[in-house]
C-alpha positions as CSV (number, residue, x, y, z in Angstrom):
1,M,29.7,-93.3,57.7
2,M,29.1,-92.9,53.6
3,L,26.3,-94.9,53.9
4,S,24.7,-93.7,56.7
5,T,25.1,-90.0,54.8
6,E,23.5,-91.4,51.6
7,R,20.8,-93.1,53.8
8,N,20.0,-89.4,55.0
9,I,19.8,-87.8,51.8
10,I,17.4,-90.6,50.5
11,Q,15.0,-90.5,53.7
12,R,15.1,-86.4,53.6
13,A,14.0,-86.3,49.5
14,S,11.6,-89.2,50.5
15,V,10.0,-86.9,52.9
16,V,9.9,-84.1,50.6
17,F,8.5,-86.0,47.6
18,T,5.9,-87.1,50.3
19,L,5.3,-83.8,51.1
20,F,4.9,-82.0,47.4
21,L,3.0,-85.2,46.5
22,L,0.5,-84.1,49.1
23,L,0.4,-80.7,48.2
24,T,-0.4,-81.3,44.5
25,L,-2.9,-83.4,45.4
26,L,-4.6,-81.3,47.9
27,L,-4.4,-78.0,45.8
28,G,-3.9,-79.4,42.0
29,N,-6.1,-82.4,41.8
30,R,-9.1,-81.5,43.8
31,P,-11.9,-83.9,43.3
32,A,-14.3,-83.4,40.4
33,Q,-17.0,-82.0,42.7
34,A,-14.8,-79.2,44.6
35,Q,-13.5,-78.1,41.0
36,Q,-17.2,-77.7,39.7
37,E,-18.0,-76.0,43.0
38,H,-16.8,-72.4,41.7
39,S,-17.2,-73.1,38.3
40,V,-20.0,-71.1,35.7
41,Y,-21.3,-74.4,34.9
42,H,-22.6,-74.9,38.3
43,V,-25.9,-73.8,39.2
44,K,-27.1,-74.3,42.8
45,G,-30.3,-73.4,44.5
46,V,-32.5,-73.7,41.4
47,Q,-36.2,-73.7,43.0
48,V,-39.2,-74.6,40.5
49,R,-43.2,-74.7,41.5
50,V,-45.1,-77.4,39.9
51,A,-49.0,-76.2,40.0
52,L,-51.1,-79.6,40.2
53,P,-53.2,-81.3,38.7
54,L,-51.2,-81.6,35.8
55,K,-52.8,-81.0,32.1
56,N,-51.1,-84.0,30.8
57,R,-52.2,-86.4,33.3
58,N,-49.3,-89.2,31.6
59,S,-46.6,-86.8,33.0
60,S,-45.6,-86.9,36.6
61,P,-45.1,-84.2,38.7
62,R,-41.5,-84.6,39.9
63,S,-40.7,-85.2,35.9
64,V,-42.0,-81.7,34.6
65,G,-40.2,-79.9,37.9
66,V,-37.0,-81.7,36.6
67,W,-37.2,-80.4,33.4
68,R,-38.5,-77.2,33.9
69,G,-35.7,-76.9,36.5
70,K,-33.2,-77.6,34.1
71,R,-34.1,-74.8,31.6
72,L,-34.0,-72.6,34.2
73,A,-30.9,-73.5,35.1
74,L,-29.2,-73.0,32.0
75,Q,-30.7,-69.7,31.4
76,R,-28.5,-68.9,34.7
77,M,-25.5,-70.4,33.5
78,L,-25.8,-68.4,30.2
79,H,-26.7,-65.0,32.3
80,R,-23.3,-65.8,33.9
81,M,-21.1,-66.2,30.6
82,I,-22.8,-63.9,28.6
83,T,-23.1,-59.8,28.2
84,R,-26.4,-58.2,27.7
85,Q,-25.4,-57.0,24.0
86,E,-24.0,-60.3,22.9
87,K,-27.6,-61.9,24.6
88,I,-29.6,-59.7,22.3
89,N,-27.0,-60.0,19.3
90,Q,-27.7,-63.9,19.5
91,R,-30.9,-64.0,21.2
92,T,-32.1,-66.3,18.5
93,Y,-29.8,-69.0,18.7
94,L,-29.9,-69.1,22.3
95,R,-33.4,-69.4,23.0
96,Q,-32.8,-72.5,20.5
97,L,-30.3,-74.2,23.3
98,S,-32.9,-74.9,25.6
99,Q,-34.0,-77.6,23.3
100,H,-30.3,-79.3,24.0
101,V,-30.7,-79.0,27.6
102,D,-31.1,-82.9,28.3
103,K,-27.8,-83.3,26.3
104,L,-25.8,-80.1,27.9
105,A,-26.9,-81.2,31.7
106,Q,-24.1,-83.3,33.1
107,T,-25.3,-84.0,36.6
108,L,-28.7,-83.2,38.3
109,T,-29.0,-83.2,42.0
110,V,-32.7,-83.0,43.6
111,K,-31.4,-81.3,46.9
112,S,-35.3,-81.2,48.1
113,E,-38.9,-82.1,47.4
114,R,-41.9,-80.7,48.9
115,W,-45.4,-81.3,48.3
116,Q,-48.4,-78.8,49.6
117,P,-50.7,-80.5,51.8
118,D,-53.6,-79.6,50.3
119,G,-52.3,-81.1,46.9
120,T,-52.4,-78.4,45.0
121,A,-48.1,-77.7,44.0
122,M,-45.0,-79.4,44.4
123,E,-41.7,-77.6,45.1
124,L,-38.4,-78.5,43.9
125,V,-34.9,-77.5,44.6
126,L,-31.7,-78.5,42.3
127,D,-28.3,-78.7,41.4
128,V,-27.5,-78.5,38.2
129,T,-23.9,-79.0,36.3
130,F,-23.7,-78.7,32.9
131,N,-21.3,-80.2,30.3
132,R,-18.3,-77.7,30.1
133,Q,-17.3,-79.3,26.7
134,E,-21.4,-79.8,24.9
135,V,-22.2,-75.8,26.4
136,R,-18.5,-74.7,24.8
137,K,-19.1,-76.3,21.6
138,L,-22.7,-75.3,20.9
139,L,-21.5,-71.6,21.5
140,D,-17.9,-72.1,19.5
141,S,-20.2,-73.2,16.7
142,Q,-22.1,-69.7,16.3
143,G,-19.6,-67.7,17.4
144,V,-20.9,-66.6,20.8
145,Q,-18.6,-64.4,22.9
146,Y,-18.7,-65.3,26.5
147,S,-16.6,-65.8,29.4
148,E,-15.6,-68.9,31.7
149,V,-14.1,-67.1,34.4
150,A,-16.2,-67.3,37.5
151,F,-16.5,-64.2,39.6
152,P,-14.3,-63.8,42.4
153,A,-15.5,-64.4,46.2
154,V,-16.9,-61.5,47.8
155,L,-16.3,-59.7,51.5
156,L,-19.6,-58.0,52.0
157,I,-19.8,-55.1,55.2
158,T,-21.8,-51.9,55.4
159,Q,-19.5,-48.7,55.1
160,E,-20.8,-47.4,58.6
161,R,-18.3,-49.9,60.9
162,D,-20.0,-48.5,64.1
163,N,-23.3,-50.7,64.9
164,E,-25.2,-48.1,66.5
165,L,-25.4,-46.3,63.3
166,I,-26.3,-48.8,60.6
167,V,-29.6,-48.2,59.7
168,P,-32.0,-50.8,58.6
169,I,-31.7,-50.2,55.0
170,D,-27.9,-51.0,55.2
171,R,-28.5,-54.6,57.0
172,A,-31.3,-54.8,54.7
173,L,-29.2,-54.2,51.4
174,L,-26.7,-56.7,53.0
175,Q,-29.2,-59.1,53.1
176,A,-30.4,-58.8,49.7
177,L,-27.0,-58.5,48.2
178,K,-26.2,-62.2,49.8
179,A,-29.8,-63.7,48.7
180,R,-29.3,-62.4,45.3
181,G,-25.8,-62.9,44.9
182,A,-26.3,-66.9,45.8
183,E,-29.1,-67.1,43.3
184,A,-26.3,-65.7,40.6
185,G,-23.9,-67.9,41.8
186,L,-21.8,-65.4,43.5
187,R,-19.5,-66.2,46.8
188,I,-20.5,-63.8,49.1
189,Y,-19.0,-63.9,52.8
190,T,-20.2,-61.5,55.7
191,P,-17.2,-61.4,58.5
192,L,-17.2,-63.0,62.1
193,G,-17.7,-59.7,63.2
194,D,-15.1,-59.8,66.2
195,V,-11.9,-57.9,67.7
196,V,-9.7,-59.1,64.5
197,D,-12.3,-57.8,61.8
198,M,-12.8,-54.4,64.1
199,V,-9.5,-53.7,64.0
200,N,-8.7,-55.2,60.3
201,L,-11.7,-53.9,58.2
202,N,-11.1,-50.4,57.7
203,P,-12.8,-48.3,54.7
204,K,-10.1,-45.8,54.5
205,K,-7.7,-48.6,53.6
206,I,-10.0,-50.8,51.7
207,R,-11.3,-48.1,49.3
208,A,-7.5,-47.7,48.7
209,G,-7.0,-51.2,47.8
210,D,-4.2,-51.7,50.6
211,P,-2.6,-54.8,49.9
212,W,-1.9,-56.0,53.2
213,L,-6.0,-55.8,54.4
214,F,-6.4,-57.5,51.2
215,R,-4.0,-60.3,51.6
216,W,-5.5,-60.9,55.2
217,A,-9.0,-60.8,53.9
218,A,-7.9,-63.2,51.6
219,Q,-6.2,-65.4,54.1
220,R,-9.3,-65.4,57.2
221,Y,-11.9,-65.6,54.5
222,G,-10.8,-66.6,51.2
223,T,-11.8,-63.7,49.6
224,E,-10.4,-61.3,46.8
225,K,-13.0,-58.2,47.0
226,I,-14.7,-56.6,49.3
227,W,-18.0,-54.9,49.1
228,M,-18.9,-51.7,51.4
229,V,-22.5,-51.0,51.1
230,K,-24.8,-47.9,52.3
231,G,-28.5,-46.9,51.9
232,Q,-30.6,-44.2,52.5
233,V,-34.5,-43.8,52.2
234,N,-36.6,-40.5,51.7
235,E,-40.2,-40.7,52.2
236,Q,-42.1,-37.7,50.4
237,S,-45.6,-37.8,52.2
238,S,-48.8,-37.7,50.5
239,S,-51.1,-34.8,51.4
240,D,-54.0,-37.3,51.9
241,P,-53.5,-38.9,55.1
242,F,-55.1,-42.2,53.6
243,E,-53.0,-42.6,51.2
244,P,-49.4,-44.2,51.0
245,S,-46.4,-42.5,50.5
246,L,-44.0,-42.2,47.8
247,F,-40.6,-43.4,49.2
248,R,-37.4,-42.6,47.1
249,S,-34.2,-44.9,47.7
250,Q,-30.7,-45.2,46.7
251,G,-28.0,-47.7,47.4
252,E,-24.4,-47.1,47.3
253,L,-22.0,-50.5,46.6
254,I,-17.8,-49.6,47.2
255,N,-16.0,-51.9,45.1
256,A,-12.8,-52.8,46.5
257,S,-10.0,-54.8,45.0
258,I,-6.1,-55.5,46.0
259,G,-3.7,-52.7,44.4
260,N,-6.3,-50.4,43.0
261,R,-8.5,-47.3,43.7
262,A,-12.3,-48.8,45.0
263,K,-14.9,-48.0,42.6
264,R,-18.8,-47.0,42.9
265,R,-21.5,-48.2,41.9
266,I,-25.0,-47.0,42.1
267,G,-28.6,-48.0,42.5
268,Q,-32.1,-46.2,43.0
269,T,-35.7,-46.7,43.1
270,V,-38.6,-44.8,43.5
271,H,-42.3,-46.4,44.5
272,V,-45.4,-46.0,46.5
273,E,-45.2,-48.2,49.6
274,A,-47.5,-49.0,52.8
275,D,-44.8,-47.7,55.2
276,R,-41.1,-46.7,55.9
277,E,-40.6,-50.7,56.9
278,D,-42.3,-52.2,53.6
279,A,-40.2,-49.1,51.5
280,V,-36.9,-50.7,53.2
281,R,-37.9,-54.2,52.5
282,C,-38.9,-54.1,48.8
283,H,-36.3,-51.4,47.8
284,S,-33.4,-52.8,49.2
285,Q,-34.6,-56.1,46.8
286,R,-34.6,-53.8,43.6
287,I,-31.4,-51.7,44.4
288,A,-29.6,-55.2,45.1
289,K,-30.5,-56.5,42.1
290,Q,-29.5,-53.0,40.0
291,L,-26.1,-53.6,41.8
292,L,-25.2,-57.1,41.0
293,A,-26.4,-56.5,37.2
294,Q,-24.1,-54.2,36.9
295,L,-21.0,-55.7,38.7
296,Q,-21.7,-59.0,36.6
297,E,-21.9,-57.4,33.5
298,Q,-18.6,-55.3,33.9
299,W,-17.2,-59.0,34.8
300,I,-18.3,-60.7,32.0
301,V,-17.5,-57.7,29.5
302,E,-14.0,-57.7,30.9
303,H,-13.5,-61.2,30.2
304,A,-15.8,-62.5,27.3
305,T,-13.8,-63.9,24.2
306,G,-14.0,-65.5,21.4
307,A,-13.1,-69.2,20.9
308,A,-9.7,-68.0,18.8
309,M,-8.8,-66.6,22.2
310,R,-9.6,-70.1,24.8
311,H,-6.5,-72.3,24.7
312,T,-4.4,-74.7,26.6
313,V,-0.8,-73.4,28.5
314,Q,1.5,-76.4,29.6
315,L,3.3,-75.3,32.4
316,A,6.8,-77.4,33.1
317,V,7.3,-76.5,37.3
318,N,10.7,-76.9,38.7
319,H,10.2,-75.4,42.3
320,N,13.4,-76.4,43.3
321,L,12.1,-77.8,46.9
322,D,10.4,-74.5,47.7
323,L,6.9,-76.1,48.5
324,A,5.6,-72.4,50.0
325,R,6.0,-70.8,46.7
326,Y,4.9,-73.8,44.8
327,G,1.8,-73.7,47.1
328,A,1.2,-70.1,46.5
329,L,1.6,-70.6,42.9
330,I,-1.4,-73.2,42.4
331,E,-3.4,-71.1,44.6
332,S,-2.8,-67.9,42.7
333,L,-3.0,-69.8,39.2
334,R,-6.5,-70.8,40.1
335,S,-7.5,-67.2,41.2
336,Q,-6.0,-65.8,38.0
337,S,-8.0,-63.9,35.4
338,G,-8.8,-66.0,32.4
339,V,-7.9,-69.2,34.1
340,A,-10.9,-71.5,33.6
341,E,-9.8,-74.5,34.8
342,L,-6.2,-76.1,36.1
343,R,-4.9,-79.6,36.1
344,V,-1.3,-81.0,37.6
345,T,-1.2,-83.7,34.9
346,H,2.5,-84.8,35.9
347,I,4.7,-84.9,39.1
348,H,8.2,-85.7,40.0
349,T,10.5,-84.7,42.8
350,Y,11.2,-81.0,42.0
351,G,8.3,-80.1,40.3
352,S,5.0,-80.8,38.1
353,T,3.7,-80.4,34.8
354,I,0.1,-78.2,34.8
355,E,-2.5,-77.5,32.4
356,L,-4.6,-74.3,32.4
357,D,-7.5,-73.6,30.2
358,Y,-6.9,-70.1,29.8
359,Q,-9.2,-67.1,27.9
360,G,-6.8,-64.1,27.3
361,E,-3.4,-63.0,26.3
362,D,-0.3,-65.2,27.1
363,Q,1.8,-62.0,28.1
364,Q,-0.6,-60.7,31.0
365,L,-0.3,-64.8,32.3
366,Q,3.3,-64.1,31.9
367,S,3.6,-61.1,33.4
368,Q,1.5,-62.3,36.6
369,L,3.8,-65.3,37.0
370,V,7.0,-63.0,37.1
371,H,5.0,-60.3,39.7
372,L,4.6,-64.2,41.6
373,G,8.4,-64.6,41.4
374,W,8.9,-67.3,38.9
375,N,10.9,-67.4,36.1
376,V,9.2,-67.8,32.5
377,H,10.8,-68.9,29.0
378,Q,9.1,-71.2,26.2
379,Q,10.8,-73.9,24.8
380,D,8.8,-76.3,22.5
381,G,5.6,-74.8,23.2
382,I,6.2,-75.3,26.6
383,W,6.4,-72.9,29.4
384,Q,9.3,-73.5,31.9
385,I,8.9,-72.2,34.9
386,K,11.3,-72.0,38.2
387,P,11.8,-69.6,41.0
388,L,13.5,-66.3,40.8
389,S,16.5,-65.7,43.3
390,F,14.3,-63.9,46.1
391,P,12.5,-66.0,48.7
392,A,8.7,-66.4,48.7
393,P,6.7,-63.9,50.3
394,L,6.1,-64.0,53.6
395,D,2.5,-62.8,53.8
396,N,1.8,-66.4,51.9
397,P,-2.5,-66.6,53.2
398,L,-1.8,-70.6,52.5
399,F,1.4,-71.1,54.7
400,N,1.2,-68.1,57.4
401,G,-1.8,-68.8,59.2
402,T,-5.1,-70.9,58.8
403,R,-8.1,-69.8,56.6
404,Q,-11.5,-69.4,58.0
405,H,-14.4,-70.1,55.8
406,P,-17.3,-68.4,57.4
407,S,-20.1,-70.8,58.0
408,A,-24.1,-70.5,58.8
409,S,-25.1,-69.0,61.7
410,P,-28.4,-67.7,63.1
411,N,-27.6,-64.5,63.4
412,G,-26.5,-63.6,60.1
413,N,-22.8,-63.5,60.7
414,A,-20.2,-65.5,59.2
415,T,-22.5,-66.9,56.2
416,H,-22.1,-67.2,52.7
417,G,-24.2,-67.4,49.4
């Protein structure tokens, strides 16, 4: 009888450890490519056009395109990391970084290569991943303030939820923000548009930062923020019927996140256009560019730090076999403001050791861990983490439903950029 009981205990412990190991491998040690996918160091969809014939006959069009693509990717990466004022302060040094682009580029993938039928040009689309350690070394050596924290995923909707009341400029702004956001490295999703979305995406609750709604959005779409957009176009007709009209356009974006009152952003443009259709198309692009610049700049300002603020935090996690809470902890740490990278370096039956590349105040991270339901104390420079007495939240997106990542579709729903 005693032998049977011991065998059952061993079997149960074996099953729990196997589940914990699988969970850790799934959440903690994702493949390098997956970890880079949403990193500021991974620049996707760089488009390059090389006019032919080349002045230098000894160079190949492809090598010229790749070289230009790497330089453009470097500019985009730095744009995501450094504030406008810091770029002005460090402009001479930042221009010189292009001389090191071959050293900084870690991997390069040619996604497409297309030649014009008449032989006048070649077009490339590239994905470039930069070497994080090399970039940090060069920026830190000059004392550049920068952020490594990727912009959080966004669910993008129109402020008007009734399809019959959505005007063309609203839809144009939606598409322009997605397209320009993709170029800037943002993960922007649009909803599936089914009954579930219609019931849950309540503009008043979004503006109020309703926690339940944002946890629902995180569960369904994997997003942390919700943007609501609305636009208007006003025409000032010319006295001359043969002259084009002057159009004044405005776009409003409501930037909302969990637990916070939404903030309003405005973009405006005035320009002469041939007709209203042209005004909607052109003005939506200009306004989208303005809005994204405002939002990205604010994000970088909030997260940019110097080398002294960037450090590694080591967590010794004892989950006490509460795998649901452990899974929620890993997911929360990945999206935690200031966490640039997470690595699980060691696992055992009752826990694991986690390393965080963190930029910010330790007190802020500790407060967040307590808020998530973990007791924290430091011993020999290592943070000892174990669950508080109350159970894991029931609204945890990871274990309380299936997350639905949108995918591309011809009608524009459920896509991301």
